[in-house]
Backbone as CSV, one residue per row, in Angstrom:
resi,resn,N_x,N_y,N_z,CA_x,CA_y,CA_z,C_x,C_y,C_z
1,MET,-0.002,27.372,10.806,1.395,27.340,10.434,0.850,27.096,8.763
2,GLU,1.560,27.958,7.676,0.848,27.586,6.411,2.376,26.362,5.931
3,SER,1.475,25.314,4.906,1.983,24.291,4.765,3.404,24.623,3.154
4,PRO,4.215,24.046,3.964,5.375,24.357,2.673,5.291,24.145,0.958
5,TYR,4.124,23.310,1.138,3.688,23.074,-0.207,2.513,23.749,-0.462
6,ALA,2.053,24.764,-0.118,0.917,25.222,-0.374,1.120,26.220,-1.399
7,HIS,1.881,27.152,-1.143,2.517,27.484,-2.481,3.053,27.604,-3.560
8,ARG,3.337,26.211,-3.398,3.349,25.314,-4.816,2.527,24.893,-5.354
9,PHE,1.279,24.464,-4.573,0.076,23.756,-4.689,-0.641,24.827,-5.368
10,ALA,-0.236,25.917,-4.633,-1.987,27.239,-5.460,-1.386,27.058,-7.400
11,SER,-0.001,27.325,-7.326,-0.069,27.264,-8.519,-0.061,26.078,-9.301
12,LEU,0.168,25.241,-9.020,-0.534,23.902,-9.276,-1.708,23.508,-9.878
13,LEU,-2.514,24.220,-8.830,-3.583,24.055,-9.193,-4.586,25.113,-9.995
14,LEU,-3.629,26.223,-10.230,-4.289,27.263,-11.422,-3.990,26.470,-12.726
15,LEU,-2.137,25.884,-12.881,-2.092,25.254,-14.230,-2.923,23.815,-14.293
16,GLY,-3.435,23.348,-13.317,-4.646,22.376,-13.943,-5.676,22.920,-14.398
17,LEU,-6.440,23.818,-13.362,-7.706,24.255,-14.399,-7.244,24.555,-15.882
18,LEU,-6.117,25.387,-15.698,-5.860,26.046,-17.488,-5.611,25.013,-18.085
19,ALA,-4.740,23.550,-17.431,-4.889,22.275,-18.961,-6.032,22.206,-19.226
20,SER,-7.120,21.931,-17.928,-8.193,20.965,-18.072,-9.575,21.721,-18.802
21,ALA,-9.317,23.090,-18.971,-9.804,24.178,-20.183,-9.252,24.136,-21.470
22,GLY,-7.988,24.071,-21.296,-7.372,24.276,-22.695,-6.785,22.901,-23.407
23,ALA,-5.597,22.655,-22.858,-4.587,20.995,-23.473,-5.223,19.951,-23.313
24,ARG,-5.068,19.217,-23.715,-6.046,17.841,-24.184,-5.108,17.049,-22.633
25,ALA,-5.815,16.510,-21.625,-5.854,16.181,-20.502,-5.536,14.481,-21.205
26,GLU,-4.223,14.239,-20.292,-4.049,12.444,-20.617,-4.882,11.809,-19.374
27,THR,-4.811,10.406,-19.833,-5.320,9.802,-18.718,-4.329,8.960,-17.864
28,TYR,-4.013,8.468,-16.638,-3.163,7.692,-16.176,-3.994,6.737,-15.187
29,THR,-3.192,5.187,-15.209,-4.081,4.448,-14.457,-3.410,3.887,-13.240
30,ILE,-3.987,4.011,-11.807,-3.765,3.696,-10.738,-3.786,2.321,-9.841
31,ALA,-3.000,1.387,-9.942,-3.048,0.118,-9.883,-3.025,-0.002,-8.204
32,VAL,-4.319,-0.640,-7.611,-4.141,-0.468,-5.757,-4.051,-1.671,-5.193
33,GLU,-3.796,-1.977,-4.811,-4.006,-3.544,-4.157,-5.268,-4.007,-3.646
34,PRO,-5.941,-5.288,-3.977,-7.338,-5.555,-3.701,-7.523,-6.105,-2.444
35,SER,-7.310,-4.855,-1.304,-7.479,-5.049,-0.028,-9.176,-4.988,0.224
36,TYR,-10.039,-4.620,-0.788,-11.651,-4.095,-1.064,-12.085,-5.238,-2.260
37,PRO,-13.260,-5.817,-1.842,-13.698,-6.633,-3.324,-14.022,-4.811,-4.051
38,GLU,-13.570,-5.380,-5.296,-13.679,-4.638,-6.668,-14.507,-3.238,-6.628
39,GLU,-15.714,-3.538,-6.446,-16.828,-2.298,-6.429,-16.674,-1.695,-5.328
40,GLN,-16.241,-1.867,-3.895,-16.207,-1.652,-2.854,-14.599,-0.378,-3.062
41,ALA,-14.045,-0.877,-3.850,-12.473,-0.142,-3.916,-12.939,0.749,-4.960
42,ALA,-13.817,0.656,-5.685,-13.915,1.768,-6.897,-14.713,3.152,-5.705
43,GLU,-15.495,2.507,-5.033,-15.813,3.914,-3.916,-14.952,4.175,-3.115
44,VAL,-14.230,3.571,-2.460,-13.056,3.741,-1.456,-12.315,4.649,-2.104
45,TYR,-11.970,4.651,-3.207,-10.758,5.584,-4.072,-11.195,6.765,-5.326
46,ARG,-12.847,6.811,-5.142,-13.366,7.570,-5.822,-12.914,8.937,-5.330
47,PRO,-12.916,9.215,-4.145,-12.790,10.915,-3.357,-10.959,11.016,-4.190
48,LEU,-9.919,10.437,-4.114,-9.268,10.210,-4.119,-8.628,10.742,-5.902
49,LEU,-9.609,10.684,-6.709,-9.366,10.065,-7.842,-10.005,11.200,-8.176
50,ASP,-11.011,11.843,-8.284,-11.780,13.488,-8.084,-10.519,14.131,-7.846
51,TYR,-10.195,13.903,-7.033,-8.775,14.969,-6.175,-8.220,15.093,-6.801
52,LEU,-7.888,14.189,-7.824,-5.838,14.468,-9.285,-6.400,14.768,-9.687
53,ASP,-8.031,14.325,-10.361,-8.389,15.454,-10.990,-8.581,16.669,-11.511
54,ARG,-8.574,17.015,-10.691,-9.090,18.547,-9.896,-7.938,18.940,-10.373
55,THR,-6.961,18.635,-9.312,-5.618,19.600,-9.163,-4.406,19.351,-10.192
56,THR,-4.900,18.122,-10.698,-3.715,18.465,-11.854,-3.895,18.586,-13.428
57,GLY,-5.002,18.346,-14.088,-5.470,18.633,-15.230,-5.636,17.559,-16.201
58,HIS,-5.767,16.061,-15.400,-5.459,15.095,-16.055,-6.035,14.081,-15.297
59,ARG,-6.467,13.090,-16.188,-7.590,11.882,-15.223,-7.195,10.776,-15.219
60,PHE,-7.886,10.334,-14.285,-6.522,8.618,-13.512,-7.980,7.941,-13.061
61,SER,-7.916,6.266,-13.737,-8.188,5.498,-13.446,-7.839,4.885,-12.619
62,LEU,-9.090,3.708,-11.819,-8.614,2.865,-10.693,-8.476,1.441,-11.879
63,ARG,-7.280,0.924,-11.601,-6.762,-0.486,-11.732,-7.027,-1.401,-11.031
64,THR,-8.289,-2.357,-10.939,-8.677,-3.030,-9.552,-8.144,-4.388,-9.865
65,TRP,-7.949,-5.569,-9.412,-8.225,-6.812,-9.214,-8.834,-7.513,-8.675
66,PRO,-9.634,-8.977,-8.735,-10.286,-9.778,-7.738,-9.697,-10.128,-6.939
67,ASN,-8.515,-10.396,-6.646,-7.803,-11.313,-5.278,-6.291,-10.679,-6.025
68,TYR,-5.564,-11.042,-4.264,-4.162,-10.888,-4.396,-3.281,-11.692,-5.264
69,HIS,-3.921,-13.136,-5.603,-3.699,-14.074,-6.653,-3.125,-13.005,-7.685
70,VAL,-3.951,-13.075,-8.274,-3.977,-12.101,-9.966,-3.351,-10.979,-9.345
71,TYR,-3.591,-10.349,-9.194,-2.419,-9.389,-8.202,-0.995,-9.042,-8.692
72,TRP,-0.811,-10.153,-8.255,0.906,-10.798,-7.681,1.084,-11.085,-9.205
73,ARG,0.295,-12.033,-10.038,0.835,-12.663,-11.062,0.970,-11.092,-12.042
74,ASP,0.026,-10.072,-11.809,0.331,-9.844,-13.290,1.550,-8.364,-12.585
75,LEU,1.703,-8.287,-11.453,2.664,-7.120,-11.135,4.100,-7.871,-11.274
76,ARG,4.303,-9.286,-11.029,5.233,-9.859,-11.351,5.869,-9.828,-13.239
77,ALA,4.765,-10.031,-13.902,4.876,-9.755,-15.433,4.987,-8.252,-15.820
78,GLY,4.324,-7.417,-14.797,5.035,-5.992,-15.361,3.619,-5.239,-15.907
79,ASP,2.362,-5.144,-14.854,1.272,-4.754,-15.702,1.291,-3.297,-15.831
80,ALA,0.717,-2.788,-16.705,0.485,-1.820,-17.517,0.187,-0.761,-16.301
81,ALA,0.066,-0.764,-15.291,-0.408,0.839,-14.694,0.289,1.789,-14.496
82,ASP,-0.191,2.959,-14.606,0.886,4.297,-14.488,1.997,4.618,-13.685
83,PHE,1.080,4.260,-12.496,1.251,5.012,-11.179,0.526,3.392,-10.379
84,ALA,0.869,3.073,-8.804,0.634,2.259,-7.543,0.387,2.400,-6.524
85,PHE,-0.289,2.239,-5.922,-0.386,2.085,-4.220,-0.550,1.407,-3.666
86,GLU,0.501,0.601,-2.945,0.573,-0.323,-2.774,1.841,-0.153,-1.386
87,GLU,1.792,-1.588,-0.272,2.565,-1.723,0.578,3.977,-1.972,0.391
88,ALA,4.960,-1.590,1.742,6.050,-1.826,1.362,6.821,-2.694,0.321
89,HIS,6.790,-3.876,0.896,7.393,-5.006,-0.096,6.465,-5.190,-1.348
90,LEU,5.696,-4.857,-1.614,5.081,-4.421,-3.308,5.486,-3.402,-3.710
91,ALA,5.876,-2.307,-3.253,6.597,-1.027,-3.730,7.949,-1.528,-3.784
92,ASP,8.572,-1.897,-3.164,10.156,-2.113,-3.401,9.850,-3.018,-4.256
93,TYR,9.454,-4.052,-4.340,9.323,-5.390,-5.905,8.905,-4.597,-7.224
94,ARG,8.350,-3.933,-6.863,7.637,-2.882,-8.160,8.761,-2.073,-8.840
95,ILE,9.374,-0.960,-8.029,10.900,-0.343,-7.797,11.894,-1.397,-8.271
96,GLN,11.929,-2.702,-7.895,13.561,-2.974,-8.177,13.411,-3.680,-9.508
97,HIS,12.231,-4.216,-9.741,11.748,-5.210,-11.073,11.452,-3.865,-12.594
98,HIS,10.874,-3.160,-12.042,9.841,-2.352,-13.138,10.506,-0.889,-13.338
99,GLY,11.289,-0.410,-12.208,11.961,0.580,-12.444,11.005,2.038,-11.889
100,PHE,9.712,1.396,-11.132,9.055,2.681,-10.552,9.405,3.832,-9.795
101,VAL,9.138,4.235,-9.248,9.453,5.977,-8.841,9.178,6.031,-7.709
102,PRO,9.165,6.142,-6.518,8.323,6.534,-5.462,7.928,8.109,-5.085
103,LEU,6.781,8.353,-4.959,6.960,10.077,-5.206,6.244,10.059,-3.816
104,VAL,5.876,9.659,-3.189,5.015,9.982,-1.981,4.662,8.656,-0.873
105,ARG,4.650,8.695,0.430,4.000,7.672,1.126,3.204,8.209,2.131
106,ALA,2.289,7.055,2.210,1.603,7.683,3.697,1.648,7.613,4.932
107,ALA,1.348,8.836,5.447,1.771,8.698,6.707,1.750,8.190,7.736
108,GLY,3.044,7.557,8.711,2.886,7.098,10.121,3.582,6.152,9.515
109,PRO,3.544,5.172,10.691,4.054,3.788,10.102,2.980,2.587,9.678
110,GLY,3.678,1.760,8.656,2.329,0.862,8.198,2.597,-0.726,8.914
111,GLY,2.595,-0.983,10.060,2.838,-1.830,11.644,1.670,-3.292,11.335
112,TYR,1.468,-4.120,11.680,0.906,-4.866,11.687,0.411,-5.310,13.059
113,SER,-0.481,-6.007,13.189,-0.941,-6.333,14.932,-1.919,-7.772,14.218
114,LEU,-1.554,-8.735,15.313,-2.180,-9.760,15.348,-3.381,-9.954,16.645
115,VAL,-4.244,-9.543,16.546,-5.317,-9.360,17.558,-6.170,-10.477,17.832
116,ALA,-6.701,-10.967,18.862,-7.594,-11.726,19.450,-8.678,-11.395,20.009
117,ALA,-9.420,-12.579,20.204,-10.946,-11.824,21.045,-10.534,-11.350,22.634
118,PRO,-11.346,-10.631,23.195,-11.333,-10.157,24.486,-10.633,-11.757,25.627
119,GLY,-9.789,-11.568,26.726,-9.890,-13.097,27.428,-8.854,-14.077,26.911
120,ARG,-8.416,-14.146,25.220,-7.033,-14.930,24.900,-5.868,-14.318,25.814
121,SER,-5.400,-16.044,26.030,-4.148,-15.710,26.449,-2.962,-16.546,26.289
122,GLY,-2.061,-16.719,26.000,-0.796,-17.492,25.986,-0.054,-17.084,24.513
123,GLY,-0.252,-15.656,24.513,1.160,-15.210,23.156,0.702,-16.096,22.094
124,LEU,1.609,-15.939,21.102,1.445,-16.582,19.886,1.777,-17.800,20.764
125,GLN,2.397,-18.667,20.962,2.290,-20.382,21.328,0.672,-20.611,21.572
126,GLY,-0.292,-19.751,21.878,-1.522,-20.051,22.366,-2.519,-20.237,21.396
127,LEU,-2.176,-20.013,19.680,-2.725,-19.704,18.672,-2.445,-21.138,17.952
128,HIS,-1.675,-22.170,18.553,-1.149,-22.896,17.656,-2.715,-23.578,17.472
129,GLY,-3.530,-24.059,16.352,-4.283,-24.731,15.616,-5.156,-23.775,15.634
130,ALA,-5.573,-22.715,16.191,-6.677,-21.493,16.617,-6.833,-21.248,15.136
131,ARG,-8.164,-21.017,14.703,-8.463,-19.638,13.460,-7.996,-18.707,13.614
132,VAL,-6.980,-18.418,12.311,-6.499,-16.865,12.651,-7.060,-16.695,10.613
133,VAL,-7.477,-15.279,10.670,-7.684,-14.949,9.480,-7.371,-13.972,9.298
134,GLY,-7.270,-13.481,7.782,-6.214,-12.104,7.489,-6.911,-12.179,5.494
135,MET,-6.057,-11.187,5.086,-6.392,-11.541,3.492,-5.164,-12.303,3.117
136,PRO,-4.993,-12.628,1.833,-4.452,-13.623,0.935,-3.084,-13.711,0.963
137,SER,-1.985,-14.309,0.921,-0.867,-14.079,0.153,-1.207,-13.158,-1.326
138,PRO,0.142,-12.611,-1.296,0.913,-11.752,-0.519,0.840,-10.565,-0.098
139,SER,-0.532,-10.209,0.434,-0.356,-9.040,1.228,0.103,-9.130,2.474
140,LEU,0.989,-7.321,2.816,1.800,-7.369,4.040,1.393,-8.433,5.392
141,GLY,0.241,-8.378,5.480,-0.267,-9.025,7.015,0.401,-10.685,6.725
142,TYR,-0.519,-10.998,5.716,-0.321,-12.708,5.782,1.233,-12.996,5.511
143,VAL,2.190,-12.225,4.820,3.517,-12.910,4.752,4.021,-12.617,5.925
144,LEU,3.664,-11.116,6.875,4.486,-11.285,8.710,3.592,-12.011,9.520
145,LEU,2.308,-12.792,9.192,2.007,-13.887,9.964,2.663,-14.317,9.789
146,SER,2.883,-15.538,8.489,3.395,-16.576,7.958,4.679,-16.192,8.657
147,GLY,5.336,-15.454,8.618,6.881,-15.377,9.289,6.974,-15.500,10.280
148,LEU,5.553,-15.488,11.631,5.661,-15.812,12.955,5.799,-17.308,13.431
149,TYR,5.681,-18.502,12.448,5.242,-19.469,12.702,6.058,-20.206,11.425
150,ARG,7.102,-20.819,11.978,8.475,-21.173,10.880,8.506,-22.694,11.155
151,ASN,8.116,-22.951,12.068,7.470,-24.844,12.273,5.757,-25.024,11.982
152,PRO,6.031,-25.458,10.820,4.457,-25.905,9.972,3.433,-26.903,11.005
153,VAL,4.019,-27.903,12.359,3.473,-28.339,12.626,2.969,-27.420,13.929
154,ALA,3.565,-27.011,14.680,2.844,-25.729,15.342,2.379,-24.674,14.713
155,GLN,1.581,-24.388,13.594,0.968,-23.078,13.033,-0.004,-23.100,13.797
156,PRO,-0.861,-21.621,13.716,-2.022,-22.003,13.615,-2.719,-22.100,12.479
157,ASP,-3.812,-22.142,12.217,-4.907,-22.500,10.898,-5.304,-21.138,10.016
158,ILE,-4.118,-20.763,9.659,-4.594,-19.518,8.930,-5.326,-19.345,7.928
159,GLN,-6.377,-18.959,7.977,-7.532,-18.622,6.922,-7.522,-17.377,6.067
160,SER,-7.416,-17.361,4.737,-7.462,-16.441,3.465,-8.750,-16.204,3.435
161,LEU,-9.651,-15.644,4.171,-11.028,-15.596,4.013,-11.705,-14.059,4.348
162,ALA,-11.040,-13.117,4.333,-11.084,-12.043,5.103,-11.294,-11.596,3.093
163,THR,-12.416,-10.672,3.036,-12.185,-9.458,1.991,-11.623,-7.961,2.028
164,THR,-11.616,-7.432,3.415,-10.960,-6.632,3.605,-10.738,-6.564,5.650
165,TRP,-9.972,-6.135,5.570,-8.845,-6.094,6.726,-9.979,-5.918,7.860
166,ARG,-10.992,-5.033,7.926,-12.212,-4.750,9.000,-12.973,-6.279,8.881
167,GLU,-12.946,-6.616,7.799,-13.870,-7.953,8.062,-12.847,-9.000,8.877
168,GLY,-11.912,-9.606,8.824,-10.863,-10.024,9.850,-11.802,-10.383,11.130
169,ILE,-11.706,-8.920,11.484,-11.793,-8.356,13.024,-13.619,-8.924,13.294
170,GLU,-14.312,-8.416,12.367,-15.998,-8.328,12.584,-15.371,-10.558,12.894
171,MET,-14.842,-11.525,11.995,-15.084,-12.555,12.587,-14.869,-13.344,13.352
172,VAL,-13.762,-12.317,14.544,-13.075,-12.443,15.901,-14.421,-12.266,16.308
173,PHE,-14.970,-11.342,16.104,-15.947,-10.842,17.145,-17.218,-11.591,16.772
174,ALA,-17.859,-12.496,16.010,-18.644,-13.354,16.075,-18.201,-14.801,15.535
175,GLY,-16.916,-15.058,16.096,-16.580,-16.590,16.612,-16.370,-17.163,15.850
176,GLU,-16.061,-16.649,14.352,-15.855,-17.847,13.352,-13.839,-17.758,13.070
177,ALA,-13.276,-16.722,14.235,-11.708,-16.813,14.168,-11.425,-16.891,15.332
178,GLU,-10.383,-17.320,15.808,-9.950,-17.010,17.637,-9.025,-15.457,17.085
179,ALA,-8.170,-15.217,15.649,-7.215,-14.261,15.830,-7.375,-13.405,14.747
180,ALA,-6.777,-12.857,14.648,-7.407,-12.239,12.751,-5.633,-11.272,12.938
181,MET,-4.980,-11.259,11.784,-4.082,-10.287,11.348,-4.052,-9.200,10.159
182,VAL,-4.310,-7.807,11.351,-4.596,-6.609,10.749,-3.788,-5.221,10.609
183,PRO,-4.289,-4.161,9.783,-3.119,-3.018,10.025,-3.109,-2.918,11.583
184,THR,-2.351,-1.997,11.968,-2.330,-1.565,13.282,-3.155,-0.441,13.340
185,ARG,-3.148,0.304,12.318,-4.127,1.777,12.705,-5.594,1.158,12.262
186,VAL,-6.054,0.170,12.164,-7.180,-0.670,11.935,-7.542,-1.665,14.028
187,ALA,-6.258,-1.820,13.717,-6.786,-2.317,15.424,-6.283,-1.772,16.701
188,GLN,-6.452,-0.841,16.086,-5.989,0.507,17.589,-7.449,1.277,17.860
189,GLU,-8.485,0.577,16.540,-10.106,1.211,16.818,-10.695,0.390,17.780
190,TYR,-10.064,-1.143,17.876,-10.461,-1.626,18.682,-10.269,-1.996,20.385
191,PRO,-9.862,-1.277,21.027,-9.409,-1.661,22.248,-9.505,-2.695,22.853
192,ASN,-10.475,-3.330,22.768,-11.323,-3.878,23.788,-10.461,-5.413,23.045
193,LEU,-10.037,-5.419,21.623,-9.199,-7.162,21.370,-7.973,-7.085,22.273
194,VAL,-7.309,-8.499,22.225,-5.902,-8.267,23.029,-4.990,-8.450,21.767
195,VAL,-4.075,-7.835,21.986,-3.040,-7.809,20.815,-1.622,-9.190,21.318
196,ILE,-2.258,-9.594,20.299,-1.127,-11.037,20.895,0.243,-10.843,20.171
197,HIS,0.584,-9.649,19.258,2.020,-9.682,18.457,1.956,-8.345,17.598
198,ARG,2.585,-7.482,17.632,2.832,-6.350,16.656,4.240,-6.040,16.077
199,SER,4.238,-5.995,15.086,4.968,-6.375,14.376,5.934,-5.069,14.213
200,ARG,6.891,-5.279,13.312,8.101,-4.432,13.291,7.179,-2.669,12.458
201,ASP,7.782,-1.838,12.571,7.284,-0.673,11.760,7.521,-1.060,10.386
202,HIS,6.494,-0.772,9.659,7.345,-0.400,8.316,6.721,0.459,7.138
203,PRO,7.710,1.395,6.037,7.117,2.160,5.697,5.570,2.390,4.976
204,GLY,4.624,3.234,5.640,3.595,3.612,4.725,3.655,3.515,3.273
205,ALA,2.301,2.738,2.885,2.296,2.670,1.306,2.641,3.524,0.848
206,ALA,3.187,2.971,-0.418,4.144,4.007,-1.379,3.180,4.108,-2.903
207,PHE,3.259,5.876,-3.105,2.220,6.393,-4.046,3.754,5.875,-5.022
208,SER,3.833,5.100,-6.327,5.031,5.584,-7.191,4.284,5.675,-8.613
209,ALA,5.086,5.788,-9.376,4.925,6.284,-10.880,5.349,5.147,-11.675
210,ALA,5.275,4.855,-12.679,5.987,4.084,-13.568,7.089,5.271,-14.630
211,PRO,8.332,4.283,-15.274,9.404,4.926,-15.354,8.545,5.977,-17.006
212,GLY,7.481,5.795,-17.611,7.610,6.123,-18.778,6.942,7.042,-18.157
213,VAL,5.641,7.724,-16.966,4.900,8.950,-16.819,6.663,10.078,-16.951
214,PRO,5.730,11.422,-17.360,6.487,12.346,-17.929,6.549,12.939,-16.310
215,GLU,7.641,13.211,-16.318,8.878,14.262,-14.718,7.600,15.065,-14.888
216,SER,6.712,16.542,-15.106,5.927,17.008,-15.049,4.620,16.419,-14.720
217,VAL,4.145,15.203,-14.733,3.015,14.737,-14.381,3.428,14.030,-12.821
218,ARG,4.664,13.375,-13.116,5.245,13.415,-11.301,4.876,14.025,-10.564
219,VAL,5.272,15.597,-10.497,5.703,16.111,-9.536,3.980,16.771,-9.633
220,ALA,3.290,17.032,-10.097,2.008,17.170,-10.332,1.742,16.382,-9.419
221,VAL,1.205,15.414,-9.390,0.535,14.347,-8.610,1.193,14.249,-7.160
222,SER,2.696,14.113,-7.287,3.306,14.565,-5.931,2.778,15.415,-4.751
223,ASP,3.100,16.758,-5.981,2.815,18.207,-5.154,1.055,18.022,-4.425
224,ALA,0.324,17.561,-5.054,-1.349,17.548,-5.309,-1.752,16.635,-3.846
225,LEU,-0.448,15.553,-3.736,-0.658,14.689,-2.397,-0.090,15.450,-1.457
226,LEU,0.905,15.868,-1.274,1.750,16.032,-0.197,1.188,17.592,0.618
227,VAL,-0.468,18.028,-0.041,-0.880,19.384,0.439,-2.913,18.676,0.379
228,LEU,-2.648,17.724,0.281,-3.705,16.945,0.556,-4.355,17.473,2.077
229,GLN,-3.759,16.582,2.935,-4.231,16.785,4.385,-4.562,18.329,4.707
230,ASP,-4.069,19.201,4.080,-4.316,20.322,4.377,-5.525,21.439,4.181
231,ASP,-7.007,20.591,3.260,-7.899,21.310,2.619,-8.974,20.331,3.252
232,ALA,-9.246,21.106,4.197,-10.735,20.069,5.157,-11.770,19.539,3.600
233,ALA,-11.732,20.469,2.959,-12.961,20.084,2.138,-12.475,18.882,1.117
234,ASP,-11.480,18.863,1.688,-10.869,17.274,0.315,-10.769,16.031,1.330
235,HIS,-10.840,16.355,2.720,-10.873,15.459,3.607,-11.351,14.237,3.188
236,ALA,-12.214,13.632,2.830,-12.922,12.590,2.593,-11.264,11.473,1.918
237,ALA,-10.991,12.470,1.093,-10.196,11.130,0.067,-9.321,10.515,0.936
238,LEU,-8.904,11.256,1.925,-7.914,10.426,3.369,-8.415,9.503,4.172
239,ALA,-9.960,10.064,4.633,-10.696,9.298,5.360,-11.387,7.899,4.550
240,GLU,-11.595,8.404,3.960,-11.731,6.842,3.154,-10.831,5.758,2.892
241,LEU,-9.237,5.994,2.516,-8.034,5.214,2.641,-7.637,4.957,4.512
242,GLY,-8.151,5.809,5.114,-7.750,5.617,6.619,-6.441,5.748,6.990
243,ILE,-5.859,6.650,6.339,-4.690,7.409,6.526,-4.646,8.945,6.769
244,VAL,-3.541,9.484,7.234,-3.718,11.392,8.172,-3.735,12.078,7.157
245,GLY,-2.717,11.496,6.338,-2.122,12.506,4.902,-0.717,11.411,4.380
246,PHE,0.289,12.380,3.487,1.306,11.785,2.412,2.139,12.607,3.594
247,ASP,3.435,11.599,3.169,4.893,12.571,3.223,5.912,12.362,1.810
248,PRO,6.730,13.009,2.283,7.419,12.158,0.621,8.252,11.040,0.779
249,ALA,8.512,10.644,-0.394,9.055,9.312,-0.278,10.462,8.938,-1.230
250,ALA,10.820,8.020,-1.267,12.271,7.898,-1.766,12.247,6.382,-1.954
251,ALA,12.988,5.847,-2.963,13.024,4.586,-3.145,14.125,3.858,-1.612
252,ALA,15.499,4.444,-1.260,15.704,3.856,-0.035,15.014,3.929,1.062
253,ASP,13.964,4.213,1.259,12.529,4.105,1.905,12.315,2.571,2.389
254,TYR,12.204,2.392,1.259,11.687,0.565,1.289,12.831,-0.513,0.504
255,SER,14.049,0.038,0.620,15.031,-1.174,0.215,15.007,-2.324,1.073
256,GLY,15.023,-3.342,0.506,14.862,-4.136,1.218,13.614,-5.016,1.843
257,ALA,12.795,-4.143,1.546,11.118,-4.538,1.971,10.552,-5.781,1.108
258,ALA,11.728,-5.909,-0.218,10.641,-6.776,-1.385,10.990,-8.311,-0.540
259,ALA,12.011,-8.767,0.367,12.941,-9.682,0.941,11.699,-10.385,1.319
260,LEU,10.508,-9.828,2.030,9.081,-10.724,2.999,8.726,-11.051,1.685
261,LEU,8.821,-11.056,0.554,8.257,-12.017,-0.594,9.095,-13.609,-0.874
262,SER,10.230,-13.667,-0.505,11.243,-14.495,-0.812,10.724,-15.759,-0.794
263,GLY,9.852,-16.344,0.241,8.839,-17.333,0.106,7.671,-17.498,-0.302
264,VAL,7.076,-16.394,-0.710,6.202,-16.623,-2.010,6.300,-16.977,-3.026
265,PHE,5.247,-17.800,-3.914,5.691,-18.486,-5.415,5.474,-17.114,-6.529
266,GLY,6.902,-17.554,-7.184,7.016,-16.583,-8.500,7.687,-15.491,-7.824
267,TYR,8.273,-15.689,-6.826,9.089,-14.534,-6.061,10.589,-14.064,-7.071
268,ARG,11.168,-13.083,-7.518,12.739,-13.405,-7.807,13.445,-12.219,-7.275
269,PRO,14.854,-12.280,-6.863,15.137,-11.695,-6.326,15.669,-10.096,-7.472
270,PRO,15.729,-9.147,-6.649,16.264,-8.312,-7.839,17.146,-8.521,-8.646
271,PRO,17.834,-7.642,-9.583,18.720,-7.640,-10.810,19.955,-6.897,-9.952
272,ALA,20.866,-8.231,-9.956,22.342,-7.475,-9.610,22.707,-6.456,-10.236
273,ALA,23.343,-5.503,-9.683,23.825,-4.544,-10.342,24.891,-4.584,-10.771
274,ALA,25.180,-4.217,-11.843,26.557,-4.122,-12.713,27.423,-3.923,-12.315
275,PRO,28.709,-4.377,-11.804,29.836,-3.965,-11.963,30.349,-2.979,-12.071
276,PRO,31.233,-1.936,-10.919,31.819,-0.244,-11.490,32.335,-1.052,-12.618
277,ARG,33.047,-0.276,-13.595,33.978,-0.457,-14.195,35.374,0.518,-13.794
278,SER,36.482,-0.390,-14.342,37.536,0.181,-13.601,37.974,1.521,-14.210
279,ALA,38.765,2.319,-13.394,39.041,3.127,-14.233,40.018,2.743,-15.650
280,GLY,40.829,2.312,-15.977,41.381,1.240,-16.785,41.090,0.545,-17.859
281,ALA,39.249,0.877,-17.546,38.871,-0.308,-18.574,38.694,0.591,-19.824
282,ALA,38.931,-0.687,-20.735,38.928,-0.080,-22.552,37.718,0.267,-22.385
283,ARG,37.416,1.734,-23.324,36.574,2.163,-23.794,36.170,2.075,-25.436
């Protein structure tokens, strides 16, 4: 069955080719979470950047950070990225504080799983004092893991040593840790691991645009991403990201997700909404 976006995308592709051949293309930056080392991130996202370059008539560059601590600092300060691709809690924070507009989201739920080596038992209680690895705060895996253990005395030894989610699993297999917190989509690739806990599902990672990005560019990017899964020739862009495609997204999908950051240093609650004016208020 033809995708409902296919006809619109064909027109978009033609416009992109005309733009690249004639009108001056603009360059836009895309901020991504540091869930890969910076050199690896450049390789992972290269197919996606090339795809957007070709289909929109504009140029896209990747904005990376060396770690989550620096990423969180710059996100709070309002980094100058034009687009962002990040998990639900960070996407909602960016929406609430910096006016970003979500365009699409990674298809499928965005849950996380706490997995352990084969033969491990005892549930969450059985990991007290055990080495549990993951990505640093405020990655979604870290904040969800921290929320499982409210009593500091009964916590596992949480180690933010992994530089990718899969590296956490490799550390479990190598005996360097007893468990790892990873995206459920990654955990499902290792059926021999024991699932200690699975989080509730969250909306998939959001691809959002800064308020200053022209509406025509937002539409071009959104349309291109929504049909990416329909073209086998461009499947590498999705395979590298470990997702099956993109679905439309709205701010309401992420409302409240930023509250997961409430225990993270530097967190600010969303600005209070202005009270509605009464009908008889002076003008």
